[in-house]
VMD Tcl script that builds the backbone (N, CA, C; Angstrom):
set m [mol new atoms 366]
animate dup $m
set s [atomselect $m all]
$s set {name element resname resid chain x y z} {
  {N N MET 1 A 13.773 3.566 -14.730}
  {CA C MET 1 A 13.660 4.162 -13.416}
  {C C MET 1 A 12.586 5.249 -13.455}
  {N N ASN 2 A 11.841 5.384 -12.378}
  {CA C ASN 2 A 10.713 6.314 -12.281}
  {C C ASN 2 A 9.603 6.005 -13.266}
  {N N SER 3 A 9.612 4.805 -13.833}
  {CA C SER 3 A 8.548 4.401 -14.749}
  {C C SER 3 A 7.375 3.850 -13.952}
  {N N MET 4 A 6.166 4.205 -14.385}
  {CA C MET 4 A 4.978 3.661 -13.742}
  {C C MET 4 A 4.880 2.178 -14.054}
  {N N ILE 5 A 4.587 1.393 -13.027}
  {CA C ILE 5 A 4.422 -0.045 -13.197}
  {C C ILE 5 A 2.944 -0.409 -13.194}
  {N N ILE 6 A 2.217 0.096 -12.189}
  {CA C ILE 6 A 0.818 -0.289 -12.031}
  {C C ILE 6 A 0.119 0.716 -11.116}
  {N N GLU 7 A -1.190 0.789 -11.239}
  {CA C GLU 7 A -1.990 1.609 -10.330}
  {C C GLU 7 A -2.541 0.724 -9.217}
  {N N TYR 8 A -2.568 1.256 -7.989}
  {CA C TYR 8 A -3.190 0.560 -6.865}
  {C C TYR 8 A -4.685 0.859 -6.948}
  {N N LYS 9 A -5.465 -0.133 -7.372}
  {CA C LYS 9 A -6.893 0.081 -7.606}
  {C C LYS 9 A -7.739 -0.552 -6.516}
  {N N GLY 10 A -8.900 0.032 -6.319}
  {CA C GLY 10 A -9.864 -0.469 -5.358}
  {C C GLY 10 A -10.959 0.560 -5.181}
  {N N GLU 11 A -11.747 0.373 -4.152}
  {CA C GLU 11 A -12.857 1.279 -3.866}
  {C C GLU 11 A -12.367 2.426 -2.984}
  {N N VAL 12 A -12.600 3.657 -3.400}
  {CA C VAL 12 A -12.237 4.822 -2.589}
  {C C VAL 12 A -13.340 5.027 -1.553}
  {N N ILE 13 A -12.935 5.009 -0.276}
  {CA C ILE 13 A -13.898 5.140 0.818}
  {C C ILE 13 A -13.373 6.122 1.865}
  {N N ARG 14 A -14.261 6.576 2.743}
  {CA C ARG 14 A -13.866 7.453 3.849}
  {C C ARG 14 A -13.081 6.651 4.887}
  {N N SER 15 A -12.220 7.321 5.603}
  {CA C SER 15 A -11.389 6.660 6.616}
  {C C SER 15 A -12.224 5.942 7.670}
  {N N GLU 16 A -13.338 6.547 8.081}
  {CA C GLU 16 A -14.197 5.932 9.095}
  {C C GLU 16 A -14.755 4.602 8.599}
  {N N VAL 17 A -15.145 4.561 7.340}
  {CA C VAL 17 A -15.653 3.322 6.744}
  {C C VAL 17 A -14.529 2.291 6.690}
  {N N GLY 18 A -13.333 2.746 6.363}
  {CA C GLY 18 A -12.178 1.858 6.316}
  {C C GLY 18 A -11.892 1.208 7.661}
  {N N GLU 19 A -12.014 1.976 8.734}
  {CA C GLU 19 A -11.782 1.425 10.073}
  {C C GLU 19 A -12.802 0.337 10.395}
  {N N MET 20 A -14.064 0.568 10.035}
  {CA C MET 20 A -15.101 -0.437 10.277}
  {C C MET 20 A -14.847 -1.688 9.441}
  {N N ARG 21 A -14.498 -1.480 8.178}
  {CA C ARG 21 A -14.237 -2.629 7.309}
  {C C ARG 21 A -13.023 -3.425 7.779}
  {N N GLU 22 A -11.993 -2.730 8.227}
  {CA C GLU 22 A -10.791 -3.426 8.692}
  {C C GLU 22 A -11.134 -4.371 9.843}
  {N N LYS 23 A -11.928 -3.907 10.790}
  {CA C LYS 23 A -12.345 -4.755 11.914}
  {C C LYS 23 A -13.161 -5.945 11.415}
  {N N LYS 24 A -14.056 -5.688 10.465}
  {CA C LYS 24 A -14.886 -6.754 9.904}
  {C C LYS 24 A -14.026 -7.793 9.193}
  {N N TYR 25 A -13.101 -7.339 8.352}
  {CA C TYR 25 A -12.227 -8.262 7.618}
  {C C TYR 25 A -11.389 -9.096 8.579}
  {N N GLU 26 A -10.844 -8.452 9.605}
  {CA C GLU 26 A -10.013 -9.175 10.569}
  {C C GLU 26 A -10.839 -10.202 11.337}
  {N N ALA 27 A -12.088 -9.864 11.680}
  {CA C ALA 27 A -12.972 -10.809 12.363}
  {C C ALA 27 A -13.275 -12.013 11.474}
  {N N GLN 28 A -13.251 -11.800 10.156}
  {CA C GLN 28 A -13.475 -12.882 9.194}
  {C C GLN 28 A -12.175 -13.606 8.841}
  {N N ASN 29 A -11.084 -13.223 9.511}
  {CA C ASN 29 A -9.759 -13.794 9.249}
  {C C ASN 29 A -9.358 -13.622 7.781}
  {N N ARG 30 A -9.665 -12.464 7.259}
  {CA C ARG 30 A -9.397 -12.134 5.862}
  {C C ARG 30 A -8.233 -11.146 5.801}
  {N N GLY 31 A -7.418 -11.262 4.776}
  {CA C GLY 31 A -6.356 -10.280 4.563}
  {C C GLY 31 A -6.961 -8.911 4.283}
  {N N VAL 32 A -6.304 -7.873 4.760}
  {CA C VAL 32 A -6.784 -6.505 4.570}
  {C C VAL 32 A -5.837 -5.793 3.617}
  {N N TYR 33 A -6.391 -5.256 2.531}
  {CA C TYR 33 A -5.601 -4.553 1.522}
  {C C TYR 33 A -6.146 -3.137 1.374}
  {N N MET 34 A -5.594 -2.222 2.164}
  {CA C MET 34 A -6.028 -0.825 2.134}
  {C C MET 34 A -4.814 0.074 1.996}
  {N N PHE 35 A -5.011 1.181 1.316}
  {CA C PHE 35 A -3.925 2.139 1.093}
  {C C PHE 35 A -4.485 3.529 1.329}
  {N N ARG 36 A -3.891 4.252 2.256}
  {CA C ARG 36 A -4.383 5.585 2.613}
  {C C ARG 36 A -4.013 6.609 1.546}
  {N N ILE 37 A -5.004 7.383 1.092}
  {CA C ILE 37 A -4.786 8.487 0.154}
  {C C ILE 37 A -4.416 9.746 0.934}
  {N N ASP 38 A -5.219 10.043 1.951}
  {CA C ASP 38 A -4.994 11.211 2.808}
  {C C ASP 38 A -5.701 10.944 4.133}
  {N N ASP 39 A -5.849 11.950 4.973}
  {CA C ASP 39 A -6.478 11.749 6.283}
  {C C ASP 39 A -7.947 11.360 6.187}
  {N N GLU 40 A -8.578 11.668 5.071}
  {CA C GLU 40 A -10.017 11.453 4.948}
  {C C GLU 40 A -10.408 10.271 4.075}
  {N N ARG 41 A -9.507 9.825 3.191}
  {CA C ARG 41 A -9.878 8.783 2.224}
  {C C ARG 41 A -8.802 7.705 2.124}
  {N N LEU 42 A -9.271 6.522 1.734}
  {CA C LEU 42 A -8.345 5.436 1.453}
  {C C LEU 42 A -8.905 4.576 0.337}
  {N N ILE 43 A -8.050 3.726 -0.185}
  {CA C ILE 43 A -8.465 2.777 -1.212}
  {C C ILE 43 A -8.555 1.414 -0.554}
  {N N ASP 44 A -9.740 0.809 -0.628}
  {CA C ASP 44 A -9.945 -0.545 -0.120}
  {C C ASP 44 A -9.895 -1.490 -1.313}
  {N N ALA 45 A -8.833 -2.270 -1.390}
  {CA C ALA 45 A -8.662 -3.226 -2.485}
  {C C ALA 45 A -8.935 -4.654 -2.016}
  {N N THR 46 A -9.467 -4.804 -0.813}
  {CA C THR 46 A -9.655 -6.131 -0.231}
  {C C THR 46 A -10.591 -6.998 -1.057}
  {N N MET 47 A -11.743 -6.481 -1.412}
  {CA C MET 47 A -12.734 -7.274 -2.136}
  {C C MET 47 A -12.726 -7.009 -3.639}
  {N N ALA 48 A -12.320 -5.829 -4.027}
  {CA C ALA 48 A -12.326 -5.464 -5.448}
  {C C ALA 48 A -11.114 -4.593 -5.724}
  {N N GLY 49 A -10.027 -5.224 -6.041}
  {CA C GLY 49 A -8.807 -4.475 -6.314}
  {C C GLY 49 A -7.994 -5.164 -7.385}
  {N N GLY 50 A -6.948 -4.514 -7.790}
  {CA C GLY 50 A -6.076 -5.068 -8.806}
  {C C GLY 50 A -4.892 -5.802 -8.194}
  {N N PRO 51 A -4.004 -6.292 -9.039}
  {CA C PRO 51 A -2.853 -7.065 -8.558}
  {C C PRO 51 A -1.853 -6.266 -7.726}
  {N N ALA 52 A -1.891 -4.947 -7.772}
  {CA C ALA 52 A -0.955 -4.147 -6.969}
  {C C ALA 52 A -1.142 -4.397 -5.479}
  {N N ARG 53 A -2.322 -4.854 -5.075}
  {CA C ARG 53 A -2.561 -5.104 -3.648}
  {C C ARG 53 A -1.676 -6.223 -3.108}
  {N N TYR 54 A -1.118 -7.039 -3.997}
  {CA C TYR 54 A -0.284 -8.155 -3.562}
  {C C TYR 54 A 1.206 -7.820 -3.528}
  {N N ILE 55 A 1.571 -6.587 -3.824}
  {CA C ILE 55 A 2.983 -6.199 -3.764}
  {C C ILE 55 A 3.399 -6.132 -2.298}
  {N N ASN 56 A 4.490 -6.810 -1.980}
  {CA C ASN 56 A 4.956 -6.910 -0.597}
  {C C ASN 56 A 5.786 -5.716 -0.161}
  {N N HIS 57 A 5.929 -5.609 1.154}
  {CA C HIS 57 A 6.766 -4.583 1.778}
  {C C HIS 57 A 8.227 -5.012 1.751}
  {N N SER 58 A 9.118 -4.046 1.651}
  {CA C SER 58 A 10.547 -4.275 1.866}
  {C C SER 58 A 11.164 -3.001 2.419}
  {N N CYS 59 A 12.161 -3.181 3.278}
  {CA C CYS 59 A 12.933 -2.036 3.777}
  {C C CYS 59 A 13.953 -1.582 2.733}
  {N N ASP 60 A 14.159 -2.390 1.690}
  {CA C ASP 60 A 15.036 -2.052 0.567}
  {C C ASP 60 A 14.241 -2.260 -0.723}
  {N N PRO 61 A 13.211 -1.437 -0.944}
  {CA C PRO 61 A 12.270 -1.673 -2.042}
  {C C PRO 61 A 12.833 -1.315 -3.416}
  {N N ASN 62 A 12.287 -1.990 -4.435}
  {CA C ASN 62 A 12.645 -1.639 -5.812}
  {C C ASN 62 A 11.592 -0.728 -6.439}
  {N N CYS 63 A 10.537 -0.432 -5.691}
  {CA C CYS 63 A 9.465 0.454 -6.157}
  {C C CYS 63 A 9.130 1.466 -5.063}
  {N N SER 64 A 8.382 2.472 -5.447}
  {CA C SER 64 A 7.827 3.418 -4.485}
  {C C SER 64 A 6.439 3.799 -4.966}
  {N N THR 65 A 5.732 4.532 -4.140}
  {CA C THR 65 A 4.373 4.934 -4.491}
  {C C THR 65 A 4.328 6.433 -4.716}
  {N N ARG 66 A 3.387 6.815 -5.541}
  {CA C ARG 66 A 3.212 8.239 -5.818}
  {C C ARG 66 A 1.715 8.527 -5.899}
  {N N LEU 67 A 1.308 9.601 -5.274}
  {CA C LEU 67 A -0.071 10.074 -5.334}
  {C C LEU 67 A -0.158 11.064 -6.483}
  {N N VAL 68 A -1.035 10.798 -7.445}
  {CA C VAL 68 A -1.152 11.679 -8.608}
  {C C VAL 68 A -2.584 12.183 -8.744}
  {N N ASP 69 A -2.705 13.391 -9.258}
  {CA C ASP 69 A -4.019 13.974 -9.516}
  {C C ASP 69 A -4.633 13.304 -10.729}
  {N N SER 70 A -5.953 13.127 -10.690}
  {CA C SER 70 A -6.676 12.581 -11.836}
  {C C SER 70 A -8.063 13.202 -11.869}
  {N N GLY 71 A -8.862 12.789 -12.812}
  {CA C GLY 71 A -10.191 13.361 -12.955}
  {C C GLY 71 A -10.148 14.629 -13.780}
  {N N PRO 72 A -11.302 15.097 -14.231}
  {CA C PRO 72 A -11.343 16.258 -15.126}
  {C C PRO 72 A -10.788 17.539 -14.509}
  {N N CYS 73 A -10.909 17.685 -13.196}
  {CA C CYS 73 A -10.417 18.901 -12.534}
  {C C CYS 73 A -9.199 18.624 -11.665}
  {N N GLY 74 A -8.698 17.397 -11.713}
  {CA C GLY 74 A -7.556 17.045 -10.881}
  {C C GLY 74 A -7.900 16.885 -9.420}
  {N N ASP 75 A -9.218 16.752 -9.117}
  {CA C ASP 75 A -9.629 16.662 -7.719}
  {C C ASP 75 A -9.689 15.225 -7.205}
  {N N ASP 76 A -9.539 14.263 -8.087}
  {CA C ASP 76 A -9.447 12.866 -7.676}
  {C C ASP 76 A -7.977 12.508 -7.561}
  {N N LYS 77 A -7.684 11.467 -6.802}
  {CA C LYS 77 A -6.305 11.029 -6.612}
  {C C LYS 77 A -6.179 9.563 -6.987}
  {N N LYS 78 A -5.026 9.220 -7.536}
  {CA C LYS 78 A -4.681 7.836 -7.820}
  {C C LYS 78 A -3.358 7.543 -7.139}
  {N N ILE 79 A -3.175 6.292 -6.780}
  {CA C ILE 79 A -1.891 5.847 -6.250}
  {C C ILE 79 A -1.259 4.966 -7.312}
  {N N ILE 80 A -0.058 5.327 -7.705}
  {CA C ILE 80 A 0.651 4.515 -8.688}
  {C C ILE 80 A 1.936 3.979 -8.063}
  {N N ILE 81 A 2.346 2.838 -8.563}
  {CA C ILE 81 A 3.597 2.206 -8.145}
  {C C ILE 81 A 4.610 2.480 -9.249}
  {N N ILE 82 A 5.767 3.016 -8.871}
  {CA C ILE 82 A 6.806 3.339 -9.852}
  {C C ILE 82 A 8.106 2.618 -9.484}
  {N N ALA 83 A 8.928 2.387 -10.490}
  {CA C ALA 83 A 10.209 1.710 -10.292}
  {C C ALA 83 A 11.239 2.676 -9.728}
  {N N ASN 84 A 11.967 2.240 -8.707}
  {CA C ASN 84 A 13.069 3.028 -8.145}
  {C C ASN 84 A 14.365 2.818 -8.919}
  {N N ARG 85 A 14.420 1.693 -9.621}
  {CA C ARG 85 A 15.634 1.294 -10.333}
  {C C ARG 85 A 15.221 0.301 -11.406}
  {N N PRO 86 A 16.131 -0.081 -12.289}
  {CA C PRO 86 A 15.774 -1.126 -13.257}
  {C C PRO 86 A 15.397 -2.420 -12.518}
  {N N ILE 87 A 14.329 -3.057 -12.966}
  {CA C ILE 87 A 13.829 -4.277 -12.333}
  {C C ILE 87 A 13.905 -5.404 -13.350}
  {N N SER 88 A 14.518 -6.504 -12.944}
  {CA C SER 88 A 14.691 -7.654 -13.835}
  {C C SER 88 A 13.384 -8.418 -13.986}
  {N N ALA 89 A 13.232 -9.098 -15.123}
  {CA C ALA 89 A 12.075 -9.965 -15.339}
  {C C ALA 89 A 12.060 -11.031 -14.250}
  {N N GLY 90 A 10.909 -11.249 -13.646}
  {CA C GLY 90 A 10.767 -12.249 -12.604}
  {C C GLY 90 A 11.138 -11.772 -11.207}
  {N N GLU 91 A 11.686 -10.573 -11.086}
  {CA C GLU 91 A 12.044 -10.032 -9.773}
  {C C GLU 91 A 10.776 -9.589 -9.048}
  {N N GLU 92 A 10.691 -9.922 -7.768}
  {CA C GLU 92 A 9.527 -9.523 -6.980}
  {C C GLU 92 A 9.476 -8.005 -6.840}
  {N N LEU 93 A 8.280 -7.445 -7.006}
  {CA C LEU 93 A 8.078 -6.014 -6.783}
  {C C LEU 93 A 7.836 -5.784 -5.296}
  {N N THR 94 A 8.463 -4.737 -4.753}
  {CA C THR 94 A 8.287 -4.394 -3.343}
  {C C THR 94 A 8.289 -2.880 -3.185}
  {N N TYR 95 A 7.632 -2.410 -2.134}
  {CA C TYR 95 A 7.731 -1.002 -1.754}
  {C C TYR 95 A 7.641 -0.909 -0.237}
  {N N ASP 96 A 8.030 0.228 0.308}
  {CA C ASP 96 A 7.983 0.459 1.750}
  {C C ASP 96 A 6.567 0.888 2.109}
  {N N TYR 97 A 5.882 0.087 2.916}
  {CA C TYR 97 A 4.499 0.388 3.280}
  {C C TYR 97 A 4.375 1.670 4.099}
  {N N GLN 98 A 5.397 2.065 4.796}
  {CA C GLN 98 A 5.394 3.301 5.586}
  {C C GLN 98 A 4.174 3.389 6.510}
  {N N PHE 99 A 3.897 2.305 7.220}
  {CA C PHE 99 A 2.776 2.297 8.149}
  {C C PHE 99 A 3.005 3.305 9.262}
  {N N ASP 100 A 1.938 3.968 9.678}
  {CA C ASP 100 A 1.990 4.863 10.835}
  {C C ASP 100 A 1.967 4.028 12.110}
  {N N ILE 101 A 2.575 4.558 13.148}
  {CA C ILE 101 A 2.493 3.910 14.455}
  {C C ILE 101 A 1.195 4.372 15.100}
  {N N GLU 102 A 0.206 3.474 15.124}
  {CA C GLU 102 A -1.081 3.813 15.725}
  {C C GLU 102 A -1.080 3.469 17.205}
  {N N ASP 103 A -0.412 2.382 17.549}
  {CA C ASP 103 A -0.354 1.930 18.935}
  {C C ASP 103 A 0.952 1.161 19.094}
  {N N ALA 104 A 1.785 1.592 20.017}
  {CA C ALA 104 A 3.096 0.959 20.207}
  {C C ALA 104 A 2.965 -0.533 20.502}
  {N N ALA 105 A 1.848 -0.938 21.102}
  {CA C ALA 105 A 1.635 -2.349 21.415}
  {C C ALA 105 A 1.309 -3.165 20.170}
  {N N ASP 106 A 0.928 -2.504 19.102}
  {CA C ASP 106 A 0.548 -3.192 17.866}
  {C C ASP 106 A 1.627 -3.088 16.799}
  {N N LYS 107 A 2.882 -3.162 17.199}
  {CA C LYS 107 A 3.966 -3.082 16.226}
  {C C LYS 107 A 3.920 -4.316 15.324}
  {N N ILE 108 A 4.166 -4.085 14.038}
  {CA C ILE 108 A 4.099 -5.154 13.049}
  {C C ILE 108 A 5.520 -5.563 12.678}
  {N N PRO 109 A 5.908 -6.811 12.961}
  {CA C PRO 109 A 7.269 -7.224 12.629}
  {C C PRO 109 A 7.489 -7.265 11.124}
  {N N CYS 110 A 8.689 -6.888 10.721}
  {CA C CYS 110 A 9.061 -6.935 9.308}
  {C C CYS 110 A 9.872 -8.201 9.074}
  {N N LEU 111 A 9.521 -8.921 8.039}
  {CA C LEU 111 A 10.208 -10.162 7.696}
  {C C LEU 111 A 10.801 -10.090 6.296}
  {N N CYS 112 A 11.115 -8.873 5.841}
  {CA C CYS 112 A 11.548 -8.700 4.450}
  {C C CYS 112 A 12.905 -9.337 4.161}
  {N N GLY 113 A 13.763 -9.437 5.166}
  {CA C GLY 113 A 15.063 -10.064 4.966}
  {C C GLY 113 A 16.119 -9.182 4.329}
  {N N ALA 114 A 15.807 -7.925 4.088}
  {CA C ALA 114 A 16.789 -7.009 3.492}
  {C C ALA 114 A 17.924 -6.755 4.484}
  {N N PRO 115 A 19.149 -6.548 3.988}
  {CA C PRO 115 A 20.272 -6.270 4.894}
  {C C PRO 115 A 20.021 -5.058 5.800}
  {N N ASN 116 A 19.249 -4.096 5.322}
  {CA C ASN 116 A 18.957 -2.887 6.106}
  {C C ASN 116 A 17.581 -2.948 6.770}
  {N N CYS 117 A 17.058 -4.158 6.983}
  {CA C CYS 117 A 15.714 -4.325 7.551}
  {C C CYS 117 A 15.600 -3.588 8.882}
  {N N GLN 118 A 14.503 -2.853 9.027}
  {CA C GLN 118 A 14.250 -2.067 10.237}
  {C C GLN 118 A 13.582 -2.897 11.341}
  {N N LYS 119 A 13.254 -4.149 11.040}
  {CA C LYS 119 A 12.645 -5.114 11.981}
  {C C LYS 119 A 11.172 -4.854 12.279}
  {N N TRP 120 A 10.693 -3.659 11.972}
  {CA C TRP 120 A 9.281 -3.314 12.186}
  {C C TRP 120 A 8.769 -2.555 10.964}
  {N N MET 121 A 7.501 -2.777 10.613}
  {CA C MET 121 A 6.913 -2.049 9.483}
  {C C MET 121 A 6.245 -0.757 9.921}
  {N N ASN 122 A 6.133 -0.538 11.224}
  {CA C ASN 122 A 5.534 0.704 11.733}
  {C C ASN 122 A 6.314 1.214 12.912}
}
mol reanalyze $m
mol bondsrecalc $m
mol representation Tube
mol addrep $m
């Protein structure tokens, strides 16, 4: 429990660039794999990322995310995925995406199937 499983890797970009890329990826009918670090930066794992980008959402997750300081002065940030509980071999890894509500009309349905499913991811 609380053990690091994997780092969410990708290209660190400004939020404005992320918004432009998201529109471009969606226009190309491509999956979008982005993770917000803070209000100004995010990690774009869509074109160059690690396997953590494929971890699915669940309302009853077995993992969570943590923002950790890195770099020589601690001014860089990394996102790591950690275990919430013991995880069996072959068990799917999941975490709560905690999407912000950007537009009530753009609610994203949740299909996780957990008994406590909130029905929406944002």
